C-alpha positions in Angstrom: 104.3 89.0 125.8 101.0 89.2 123.7 102.0 92.9 121.1 98.7 94.2 119.9 98.5 96.0 117.0 99.7 99.5 117.4 102.5 97.9 119.3 103.9 95.6 116.9 107.2 96.1 114.9 107.9 93.8 111.4 110.9 92.1 112.5 112.8 89.2 109.9 112.8 86.3 110.2 115.0 83.8 108.6 113.8 80.1 107.4 115.7 76.9 106.4 114.8 73.6 106.0 116.4 71.1 107.7 117.7 67.8 107.0 116.3 65.5 110.1 112.8 67.6 110.1 109.8 67.8 108.2 108.7 71.1 107.1 108.7 73.9 108.3 107.1 73.6 111.8 104.1 76.1 111.2 100.9 76.2 110.0 100.1 79.1 107.9 96.4 80.7 108.6 94.0 83.3 107.1 90.9 85.5 108.9 87.8 84.4 106.7 87.1 87.2 103.9 90.8 89.5 104.8 93.3 88.1 102.0 96.6 88.2 105.2 98.6 85.6 106.5 99.3 84.8 109.5 101.9 81.9 111.5 98.6 79.7 113.8 100.8 77.8 115.4 105.0 77.2 115.8 105.9 73.7 116.8 108.6 73.7 119.1 111.9 72.4 118.2 111.2 73.1 114.6 113.2 75.4 112.4 110.4 77.8 112.8 110.7 77.9 116.4 114.4 78.3 115.7 114.0 81.2 114.0 112.0 82.9 116.1 108.4 82.6 114.2 105.6 83.0 117.0 101.9 82.4 117.3 100.0 84.9 115.4 102.8 86.8 113.7 101.3 88.4 110.1 102.9 86.8 107.1 103.9 90.8 105.2 106.9 89.4 102.8 108.2 86.2 101.4 111.7 86.4 100.1 111.3 90.1 99.2 108.2 89.9 98.0 105.2 91.4 99.5 102.2 89.2 100.0 99.7 92.0 101.6 96.7 91.0 99.7 97.7 87.2 98.4 95.8 84.4 99.3 96.9 81.3 101.0 97.3 79.5 97.9 99.4 82.0 96.3 101.7 82.6 99.8 101.8 78.6 99.9 102.9 78.6 96.1 105.9 81.3 97.3 106.7 79.3 100.0 106.7 75.7 98.3 109.7 76.3 95.7 112.4 77.2 97.9 114.1 75.8 100.9 114.5 78.3 102.6 112.7 81.8 102.7 113.0 85.5 104.8 109.6 86.9 106.3 
């Protein structure tokens, strides 16, 4: 089901690395000229899929830290320092 910006509601997803999977299983994307990040692709069977992430989800917060206005490299740094995170 596709949701537009007016009907989309924030939701909390807990994402953890697992020993038998390399990475989290999603692509972090951004739009050119905008400082907002979103999920570009979720791999089936990945920790990201198990956490409920979906293609197109906008990332607002990582581990309680608001990432609105942060660059993609700043958000990547936040997530690379942890073995689990909450979005």
